[in-house]
Structure formats: structure tokens, C-alpha cells
C-alpha positions in Angstrom: 84.7 81.7 129.0 81.0 80.8 129.2 80.0 84.0 131.1 80.9 87.2 129.4 79.5 89.5 132.3 80.0 89.9 135.9 76.6 91.1 137.4 77.5 91.4 141.1 80.1 90.6 143.6 77.9 88.9 146.2 79.5 86.0 147.8 82.7 86.2 145.7 86.3 86.5 146.5 87.9 89.5 144.9 91.6 90.4 144.2 92.8 93.8 142.9 95.8 94.3 140.7 97.5 97.5 139.7 96.8 101.1 140.5 93.3 102.7 140.5 92.7 106.3 140.0 91.9 108.2 143.2 91.6 105.1 145.2 93.9 103.0 147.4 93.5 99.3 148.0 91.8 99.7 151.4 89.0 101.9 149.7 88.6 99.3 147.0 88.3 96.5 149.5 85.7 98.4 151.5 83.6 99.1 148.2 83.8 95.4 147.3 82.7 94.4 150.7 79.8 96.8 150.4 79.0 95.1 147.2 78.6 91.9 149.0 82.1 90.3 148.4 82.7 87.6 150.9 86.5 88.2 150.8 89.1 90.5 149.4 92.3 88.8 149.0 95.9 90.0 148.2 96.6 87.2 145.8 94.8 84.8 143.3 94.0 81.6 145.0 93.1 78.8 142.6 90.5 77.3 144.9 88.7 80.5 146.1 89.2 83.5 143.9 86.2 84.5 141.7 87.2 87.9 140.3 90.4 89.8 139.4 90.0 93.5 139.0 92.6 95.1 136.9 93.8 98.6 137.3 96.9 100.1 135.5 100.6 99.8 136.3 103.8 100.7 134.6 105.8 98.0 136.5 103.8 94.8 135.5 106.1 91.8 134.9 104.9 91.1 131.3 104.4 94.8 130.3 100.7 95.2 129.8 99.9 92.7 132.4 101.2 91.2 135.6 101.6 87.9 137.4 98.0 87.9 138.7 96.5 88.1 135.3 98.9 85.6 133.9 97.6 83.2 136.7 94.1 84.0 135.6 94.8 83.2 132.1 96.3 79.7 133.3 93.2 79.1 135.5 90.8 79.8 132.8 92.6 77.5 130.3 92.3 74.8 133.0 88.5 75.4 133.2 88.4 77.5 136.4 85.4 80.0 136.3 87.4 82.9 137.4 86.5 86.2 135.8 88.6 89.4 134.9 87.2 92.9 134.9 88.7 96.3 134.6 88.5 99.5 136.7 85.5 101.0 134.7 83.7 97.6 135.1 84.1 97.5 138.8 82.8 101.0 139.4 80.0 100.3 137.1 78.8 97.5 139.4 78.4 100.2 142.2 75.6 101.6 139.9 74.1 98.1 139.0 75.7 97.9 135.5 77.0 94.5 134.6 80.8 94.6 134.0 82.1 93.1 130.9 84.5 90.2 131.4 87.9 90.7 129.8 90.1 88.4 128.1 93.5 88.0 129.9 96.4 89.7 128.1 94.0 92.0 126.2 94.3 95.5 127.4 90.6 96.7 126.7 87.2 95.2 127.1 85.9 94.1 123.8 82.4 94.9 124.7 83.3 98.6 124.7 85.0 98.4 121.3 83.5 100.1 118.1 81.1 98.0 116.0 83.8 97.1 113.5 86.0 95.6 116.3 83.3 93.4 117.8 82.0 95.9 120.4 78.6 95.1 122.2 75.6 97.1 121.9 74.3 96.1 125.4 74.4 93.3 127.9 71.6 90.7 128.4 68.3 92.1 129.2 67.5 92.9 132.8 63.8 93.4 133.6 62.5 96.8 134.4 60.2 95.5 137.0 59.9 97.9 139.9 59.4 95.9 142.9 60.7 98.0 145.9 58.7 100.8 147.4 60.0 104.3 146.8 61.9 106.0 149.7 61.3 109.6 150.3 64.5 111.7 150.8 63.5 115.0 152.1 62.2 117.3 149.3 63.4 115.1 146.4 60.0 113.3 146.1 57.2 115.9 146.6 54.6 113.2 146.1 56.0 109.7 146.5 52.8 108.2 145.3 53.0 109.8 142.0 56.7 109.0 141.7 56.0 105.4 142.5 53.1 105.2 140.0 55.5 106.6 137.3 58.2 104.1 138.0 55.9 101.1 137.9 54.3 102.4 134.6 57.8 102.9 133.2 58.8 99.3 134.1 55.7 97.8 132.8 56.0 99.5 129.4 59.7 98.6 129.1 59.0 94.9 129.9 56.1 94.7 127.6 58.3 96.0 124.7 61.1 93.5 125.6 58.5 90.7 125.5 57.3 91.9 122.0 60.9 91.9 120.8 61.2 88.2 121.8 58.0 87.4 120.0 59.5 88.9 117.0 62.7 86.8 117.4 64.7 89.8 118.4 67.1 89.9 121.6 66.4 92.9 124.0 69.4 94.3 125.6 70.3 96.5 128.7 73.0 99.1 129.0 76.4 98.3 130.8 77.7 101.8 130.9 76.1 104.9 132.4 77.3 107.2 129.5 74.8 105.4 127.3 72.1 104.5 129.7 69.3 103.6 127.3 66.3 101.7 128.6 66.2 99.0 125.9 68.1 98.0 122.7 68.1 95.5 120.1 69.6 94.6 116.8 67.4 94.2 113.6 68.0 91.6 111.1 69.7 94.3 108.7 72.2 95.1 111.4 70.6 98.4 112.5 70.3 99.0 116.2 67.1 99.9 118.0 67.7 102.4 120.8 64.7 103.0 123.1 64.2 105.6 125.9 60.9 104.7 127.8 58.9 107.3 129.7 55.7 107.1 131.6 53.1 109.8 130.8 50.0 111.5 132.0 48.1 114.3 130.8 49.8 116.6 133.4 53.4 115.6 132.6 53.2 114.8 128.8 55.2 117.8 127.5 57.9 117.5 130.2 58.3 113.6 129.7 58.5 113.9 125.9 61.0 116.7 125.9 63.1 114.9 128.5 63.0 111.5 126.7 63.7 113.1 123.3 66.8 114.7 124.4 67.9 111.5 126.0 67.4 109.1 123.0 69.1 111.6 120.7 72.1 111.4 122.9 72.3 107.7 123.2 71.7 107.4 119.4 74.6 109.8 118.7 76.9 107.9 121.1 76.0 104.6 119.4 76.7 106.2 116.0 80.2 107.3 117.3 80.9 103.7 117.9 80.0 102.7 114.4 76.6 101.4 114.9 73.6 102.4 112.8 71.0 103.4 115.2 67.1 103.7 115.0 65.9 105.9 117.7 62.7 105.4 119.7 60.8 107.3 122.3 58.6 104.9 123.9 55.6 106.3 126.1 53.3 104.6 128.3 50.3 105.8 126.5 49.5 107.8 123.3 50.1 111.5 123.6 47.0 113.9 123.5 49.0 116.5 121.4 50.1 115.4 117.8 52.7 118.1 118.1 55.1 115.6 119.8 54.8 113.1 117.0 55.7 115.7 114.5 58.6 117.0 116.7 60.1 113.5 117.1 59.8 112.8 113.4 61.6 116.0 112.7 64.6 114.7 114.6 64.3 111.2 113.0 63.1 109.6 116.3 60.1 107.2 116.1 57.4 107.9 118.8 55.5 104.9 119.9 53.5 103.8 122.9 52.1 100.8 124.8 50.5 98.4 124.7 50.9 97.6 121.0 53.9 99.8 120.2 53.0 101.1 116.7 55.7 101.9 114.2 58.5 99.9 116.0 58.7 97.2 113.2 
């Protein structure tokens, strides 16, 4: 297949196969339509079906897979662009994560495998550009202007670092799983993996943002290490901190503290 990821269901015909934890087919159909699917069918149609979503079943015709998946395999072999995703990938789409496409007859998504088994660090990079106005929801945003300013600064910093990576011949990556929701990742030439958490910061919120971001990037780096990757962890701030204590704290935890616009110590 030429496309290894499913980014959304907009305008697509979707078919479900197998059982899904805590959901019946009617619930799944509604979710798919809410995600923009143009149709939810009960059977794979060679001329119209775009995505087959695979659950689990102990009664599939071929043991680990059923007739619908076998049909997808034949269609892909004939050049049809139909894609296969799993239950986790489908639910990830609800949170705007791309779903890794599965190979027919292979029970698990290769992207989620460990490093030694060909697992993916991340999906193709998606810009952090913040383009929609912030919507207030009761007391959640006490000052929407401040919140919106922070989101825009975060997005700008993230995209600037992604641009710098491209200039250096490195490929920026985005997460595909909420359990390891880094802002930016990339592979160095020596095989190590850069994992970055990006934070906007001002004089007023510097301590909170650094403490929060440090905890996040330690978590993401640990999760990557458990999958067999060799992570280098970066806390990326909008601007240089006023207090040098934060640089020392990050260094003590083997985290590189860097900041826009030139991102010192990344390379």
C-alpha cells in the first residue's frame, strides 16, 4: 500500500468487522458518521468501500481474520486503495490521531511494535498551527485571551523547530497514540530518537510550564525506551527562562532545555 496512515473518515465508506469492546455496531456507525463518513455498510463493496475497521472475534472463518479482511487482501493485491485499521486506530481518529494502516492477515499494527520489530516512532508531521479561535467553556478558561496567546505561541514554536529539523535533513514526526502524546519527534542519523515537549512561557507562568513539561517529556521518553528506542528528551520553550535553576533541573534528569527561535543544544 502507498498510504500507511488513515488520517480521517471524511467522505469515506466504512465497514466494521468483529466485536468491539463496549460498543455495538449501531454506536460505531454513529461515531463513523460523526467523523464524516459518507456511508457505513455491512459488507465490503469493491467499488465503494474505503476503510475496513477490524475488531476481534473467536468465530472468524480463517482463525485470526474473517471473510471481509480476506476480501480486503484481494482488493489491495488488485490495486484497490482500500485500507484496514484496528479498533485502537478507529478510536484514535476521534481524538485526531492518525490510524496506522494494518496489513491484511497480520493481527497487530506494525507501527505500534517495538523498535526491533519495525515499530514507528511517529506519524508524518502535522503542523501545530493554531487557526481556530478558542471557545470558552464555563470556568475552564478564566482568561481566553491569555489561553489563546499561549496556544498560538506553542504552535509557532513547534512549527519553527520542525522547520529547523527539515533544514538539517531530519524528518519531524507527530504522535499517533494518546499514551505517548509528544509534540514533536525525529530520528537522528545515529538512530537515537529526539522526543520534544513544547511549552509557551511567560515570566508569570515559567515555573508551572517547566514543571509540567518536564514531567511530560520524562514520561514520553520512558515509554519510547520501553519500546526499544533510544530517546533524547527535549523540553522546548517559547523563550529562554529567566531562572537558570530550570536548566540545571532539566540537566539533572537528562533532559535538554532549549528555546526559540534558534533552539540551542538540539544538535
